[in-house]
Each structure stands twice: as structure tokens, then as C-alpha cells.
PAVOMI-499763 format. One record per residue (C-alpha): residue in three letters; x, y, z. Coordinates in steps of 0.5 Angstrom, whole numbers, plus 2048, in hexadecimal, padded with zeros to 3 digits. Layout:
BEGIN
ALAXYZ...
END
This chain:
BEGIN
UNK7BF7F07F0UNK7C67ED7F1UNK7CB7EE7EDUNK7D17E97EFUNK7D87EC7EFUNK7DB7EF7E9UNK7E27EE7ECUNK7E87EE7E8UNK7EC7E87E6UNK7F17E97ECUNK7EC7EA7F1UNK7E87E37EFUNK7F07DF7ECUNK7F27DB7F2UNK7F97DC7F4UNK7FC7D67F1UNK7F87D97E9UNK7FD7E07ECUNK8027DC7EDUNK8027D87E6UNK8017DE7E2UNK8067E17E4UNK80B7DD7E4UNK8087DB7DDUNK80A7E37DBUNK8117E37DEUNK8157DE7DBUNK8177E07D5UNK8187D97D2UNK8107D87D2UNK80D7DA7CAUNK8077DE7CDUNK8037DB7C8UNK8047D47CDUNK8047D87D3UNK7FD7DA7D0UNK7FB7D27CFUNK7FD7D17D7UNK7F97D67D9UNK7F37D37D6UNK7F57CC7D9UNK7F47D07DFUNK7ED7CF7E0UNK7ED7C87E0UNK7F37C57E4UNK7F27C37EBUNK7F67C77F0UNK7FB7C37F1UNK7FC7C27E9UNK7FE7CA7EAUNK8027C97F1UNK8077C57ECUNK8077CA7E6UNK8087CF7EBUNK80F7CA7EDUNK8107C97E6UNK8107CF7E4UNK8147D27EAUNK81A7CE7E8UNK8197D17E1UNK8197D87E4UNK81E7D77E8UNK8237D67E2UNK81F7DB7DDUNK81E7E07E1UNK8237E47E0UNK8247E47D8UNK81F7E97D7UNK8237EF7D3UNK81F7F67D2UNK81C7F47CBUNK81A7ED7CCUNK8157F07D3UNK8127F67CFUNK8117F17C9UNK80E7EC7CEUNK8097F07D2UNK8087F37CBUNK8057EC7C9UNK8027EA7D0UNK7FE7F07CFUNK7FC7EE7C9UNK7FA7E77C9UNK7F97E67D1UNK7F77EC7D4UNK7FA7F37D7UNK8017F37DBUNK8017F77E1UNK8077FA7E4UNK8077F57E8UNK8097EF7E4UNK80D7F37E0UNK8127F47E7UNK8117ED7E8UNK8147EB7E2UNK81A7F07E2UNK81B7EE7EAUNK8217E97E8UNK8247ED7E3UNK8287F47E4UNK8227F87E0UNK81D7FC7E3UNK8167FE7E0UNK8198057DEUNK81E8027D9UNK8187FE7D6UNK8128037D7UNK8138087D8UNK80D80C7D6UNK8098077DBUNK80D80A7E1UNK80A8117E2UNK8058147E8UNK7FF8127E4UNK80180C7E2UNK80280B7EBUNK7FB80E7EBUNK7F88087E7UNK7FD8037EBUNK7FA8067F1UNK7F38067EFUNK7F37FE7EFUNK7F47FE7F8UNK7F28047FAUNK7EB8077F9UNK7E880E7FBUNK7EF8127FCUNK7F08157F6UNK7F381B7FAUNK7F88167FDUNK7F98117F7UNK7FB8187F3UNK80081B7F7UNK8038137FAUNK8058127F2UNK8098187F1UNK80C8187F7UNK80F8117F5UNK8108127EFUNK8158187F1UNK8188127F6UNK81980E7F0UNK81C8137EBUNK8228157F1UNK82380E7F2UNK82480C7EAUNK8278137E7UNK82C8137EEUNK82F8197EBUNK82A81E7EAUNK8268227F0UNK81F8217F0UNK81A8247F4UNK81A8217FDUNK81281F7FDUNK81181C804UNK80A81C805UNK80681D80CUNK7FE81980BUNK7F981A810UNK7F2818811UNK7EE812815UNK7F180A816UNK7EF805811UNK7F080A80BUNK7F6807807UNK7FB80C809UNK80180580AUNK7FD802806UNK7FE806800UNK806808802UNK807800802UNK8047FE7FBUNK8098037F8UNK80E8027FBUNK80D7F97F9UNK80C7FD7F1UNK8128007F2UNK8167FB7F6UNK8188007FBUNK81A7FE803UNK815801806UNK81480180EUNK80F804812UNK810806819UNK80B80781EUNK80D80D822UNK80880C828UNK80C805829UNK813809828UNK81880B82EUNK81E80E82DUNK82480C82CUNK828809832UNK822806835UNK8207FF834UNK8197FE82FUNK818800829UNK81E806826UNK81E80981FUNK82480681EUNK8217FF820UNK81D80081AUNK823802816UNK8267FC819UNK8217F7816UNK8207FA80FUNK8277FB80FUNK8297F3810UNK8247F280AUNK8267F7804UNK82C7F9806UNK82F7FF802UNK8288007FEUNK826802805UNK829809803UNK82280A7FFUNK81D807804UNK816809805UNK81580A80CUNK80E80C80EUNK80D80E817UNK80780C817UNK80381081DUNK80781581CUNK80381A820UNK803816826UNK80B819826UNK808820826UNK80581F82DUNK807823834UNK80D820838UNK81581F838UNK815819836UNK81281A82FUNK81581F82DUNK81C81C82EUNK819817829UNK81781D825UNK81D820824UNK821819823UNK81C81981CUNK81D82081BUNK82581D81AUNK822818816UNK81F81C810UNK824821811UNK82682180AUNK82D82380BUNK82E81D811UNK82F816812UNK82D810815UNK83180B81AUNK82E80481CUNK8317FE81EUNK8327F8818UNK82E7F381BUNK8297F2822UNK82F7EE825UNK82F7F082CUNK8387F082DUNK83B7F0827UNK8397F4821UNK83C7F981DUNK83980081BUNK836803814UNK83580A812UNK83080C80DUNK82E81380AUNK82781580AUNK82681A805UNK825814800UNK81F811804UNK818813803UNK81481480AUNK80C81480AUNK809816810UNK802813812UNK7FD815818UNK7F681781AUNK7F981E81DUNK7F4820821UNK7F3827823UNK7F582A81DUNK7EE82B81BUNK7EE830821UNK7F383581DUNK7EF833816UNK7E983681AUNK7ED83C81DUNK7EF83E816UNK7E883D813UNK7E5841818UNK7DF83C818UNK7DD83781FUNK7D983181BUNK7DA82D814UNK7D582F810UNK7D4836811UNK7D483B80BUNK7DC83E80AUNK7D9842804UNK7D4843800UNK7D783F7FAUNK7DA83A7FFUNK7D8835805UNK7DB831809UNK7DA82A80AUNK7DD82380EUNK7E4822811UNK7E6829813UNK7ED825811UNK7EC826809UNK7ED82D80AUNK7F482D80DUNK7FA83180AUNK80183080BUNK80083780FUNK7FB833814UNK80182D815UNK806832816UNK80383581CUNK80082E81FUNK80782B81EUNK80A833821UNK81283081FUNK814833819UNK81A82F817UNK814829817UNK81082D812UNK81682E80DUNK81782580DUNK81082580AUNK80F827803UNK807825802UNK801823805UNK7FC81E804UNK7F481D807UNK7F1816807UNK7EA816809UNK7E581180CUNK7E480C807UNK7DC80D805UNK7D8806804UNK7D88077FCUNK7E08067FDUNK7E0801801UNK7DC7FC7FDUNK7DF7FE7F7UNK7E67FC7FCUNK7E27F57FCUNK7E07F47F5UNK7E67F67F1UNK7ED7F87F5UNK7F37F27F3UNK7F47F17FAUNK7EC7F17FDUNK7EB7ED803UNK7E67E97FFUNK7EB7E67FCUNK7EE7E2802UNK7E77DF803UNK7E67DD7FCUNK7ED7D97FEUNK7EA7D6805UNK7E47D3802UNK7E77D17FCUNK7EB7CD7FFUNK7E57C8802UNK7E27CA7FBUNK7DC7CE7FEUNK7DA7D47F9UNK7DA7DA7FBUNK7D87E17F8UNK7D77E87FAUNK7D17EC7F7UNK7D27F47F7UNK7CD7F57FBUNK7D07F0800UNK7D67F57FEUNK7D27FB800UNK7CF7F7806UNK7D67F680AUNK7D87FD808UNK7D380180AUNK7D37FD811UNK7DA7FF811UNK7D980780FUNK7D4806814UNK7D9805819UNK7DE809817UNK7E2802816UNK7E7804811UNK7E97FE80DUNK7EC7FA812UNK7E67FA815UNK7E27F880EUNK7E77F180FUNK7E67F0816UNK7DE7F1815UNK7DE7EC80EUNK7E27E7813UNK7DC7E7817UNK7D77E7812UNK7DB7E1810UNK7DE7DD816UNK7D77D8818UNK7D77D6810UNK7E07D6811UNK7DE7D2816UNK7DA7CE814UNK7DC7CC80DUNK7D57C880CUNK7D37CC806UNK7D47CB7FFUNK7D27D27FCUNK7D27D9800UNK7D07DF7FCUNK7D17E6801UNK7CC7EB7FFUNK7C87F0803UNK7C47EA808UNK7C97E6809UNK7CD7EC80BUNK7C77EF80FUNK7C67E8813UNK7CD7E6814UNK7CE7ED818UNK7C77EE81B
END
């Protein structure tokens, strides 16, 4: 029996409704009771009317958005949750955007690693270990920024596991939540300083142009970091530059702009930055097998336990020390997190429940042409199974969905599209 997707509001609403909802929340001069009435009216308003309303509210927001006080923010959130719906930390951060107030000032009880786990669980599925360790890493980084006069543990994090499992995405969502400068450096495309191409310094120039002095608190994600560990003099030189970058007592000097000739330089300390190293780290399984004395996954480790699945899940800090064979690198990484290949159930949950589900984009596309689009639970599961069987990860899941819907997106000759199990199997056959 088919059952229609039981999506939350953020999945069903279009972008216009979300913008209106957030604007109504973020304007202190609009009473919560009045905002509730306006939200009820959205159900019968046309998109053209909503666009006009957004323009009007944006004008009011520019004028009133900075007038919040700690007390009025707290009072408004409590009233909103009593009369309308729960308010998440992202919404509160938006309320505070035009003020000098931080989330910690108003709702310190919402700023704990456990609350961050709850936040991330709205976006990532099936990655419990990564979510917990990432939440703690960002929480400590946030504290070190907010309480600059206090010392906190350093939390550089290495994340290992297959592609398409949310390594970069999770860090990006956390950086957005804390409004921190965020940069992804693809280590596979790096060149050493002085050579034409993407050097580490180029990335910092771009980051500084956007965030200026706030760059000292940046989160730097070093994607495909394992590529720098492959043998070769060229990699060795880049890795040495990287080691200097992540040293607690070091700094980085880079161009202030990317102009070819007339430019100044900037030097920033790196000890207040958070570094996240991601990659597949192929070959570490050999070290793990040797340590465990096993030659095949699934063989019994003892009378009471059995090794199953990807060997990466059994990796220890000592295994990585042997893999790096660089004590100075091991000393700069404080924690390790394993991300596993997503199971079909996890990907189906992502489609149905994620706050940024790819389903939303297709809903919006068809809505523009007044075509009703929905995905059933068995449809989500069929799509997830197809992606899981091919080991495609989340990016592959999105591609499969596009492949399945491409004909209907081109023809636009249906008034209603239900993406159920039969639909998926027929389109992907």
C-alpha cells in the first residue's frame, strides 16, 4: 500500500514561504499574533502577492532588524513557540544577524554539543559517530572564539571513509550555524607556493577578501588530504607547507588581493583556526589487518566478537600514526571520526526528512508549472536501494533522481506526478 511522504514543513514549503516565515519572525515591530495571522493567509495567497509581501517586509527588516535586545529576542522566541511552532537555532541566528548579540548571550542552554547533534541530525543521516565528534569540535572552536581570554582543548579532526557520505556537507552546515569563515581546500589540486596554480595562499586570499580579520577563526577543510600522503617530492613539499600551516605556533602570509602586481600581504596566526582533514585513506586497512591478525572481514576475532563490514571502522589513532609515518602530523590531529557508506534506509530517510532534501528542488521546479509533485515512502526506498546497490553515495542519489525525472521535467505534460516504487523502477530500468 502506498503512503505519501510524511515530510516536515521545511520540505513541503517552497522557498517563498520559508523567506516570508523567517522575515515575520525577524521583525521585532510585528507582533507574534499578527505574524500568525499573516502565516495563515499564505495558504490562499498567490506567488505574485507573496513576492510583493517579501519586498515590503525586507524594507521593514532593514529598518527594524537591529532593534532586538536580549530580552526581546528571548520573549519573541518563547511567544512564537507557544502560538506558532518551534524555532530552531538557525532562525534565532537570523534574528541576531543585524545585532551585536550572540546566540550564547540569549540562549546559552541551546548551545551545547547535544543541541548541535540534534541540529545536524536534521541534515545528516546514519553518521552518528561523525555527528557527535563534529559537534564537539565546533562547540570547542566556538567557545575559543567567544571566550578569547580562556584556553580550550584544540580539536582538529580527521574524517575518513567513502565519498558521498557527508564529510564536507556536515562541516559546512556547522560553519553556517556558527556563522564562521569556511573554506574547502582540495588537496588534490594544490601546487606549492611560487608555482602557477592553486596554492594554499590563494585560498587564504579568497577567504580574507570575504571575511577580513574574522579569518583568524576560520574553519579550514582539507579535502582529499590523503592524496598528499602519496609518495612524491612534489607532495612532500606541499605537505611540509601544510604542516607549517596547522602548527599551533605558526602563521600564514598571503596576498591581500589576487591582483597580479599591486598587492599587499597579510600575516595571520593559525592557532585559532579549526582544521578538518577528510579523505578515503586507502591502504590503512592493511595496517588494521596486520594489527588484528586477520586476513578477511567476517572472520571471528574472538569467541565473543566478530569483525564485519569496512575495516576503516576499526581504525585507531595508532593505525593512523603508522599510516602517516610523520609524528609531527599525528601531533596536530586530536580526533578521528569514521563515516560509513550510507545504507538504503539512511538515504530514504534523507529524501523524506532532511531539511535540505533534494526532493525540495524538484517540488519547486514542477510547482512553477503548476504540476503537483510528490514522492511516496516506497518510491524513496526504491531510489535509495538503486543508489546503494551501485555504491553511489548522496551525490549519486541526486543524479539518479534527476535521471528518473528528466523526461517529465522536459515534457511538462502531466498535471500530477507521483514518484512511487513503480515509477522509479520503470524510469531506471
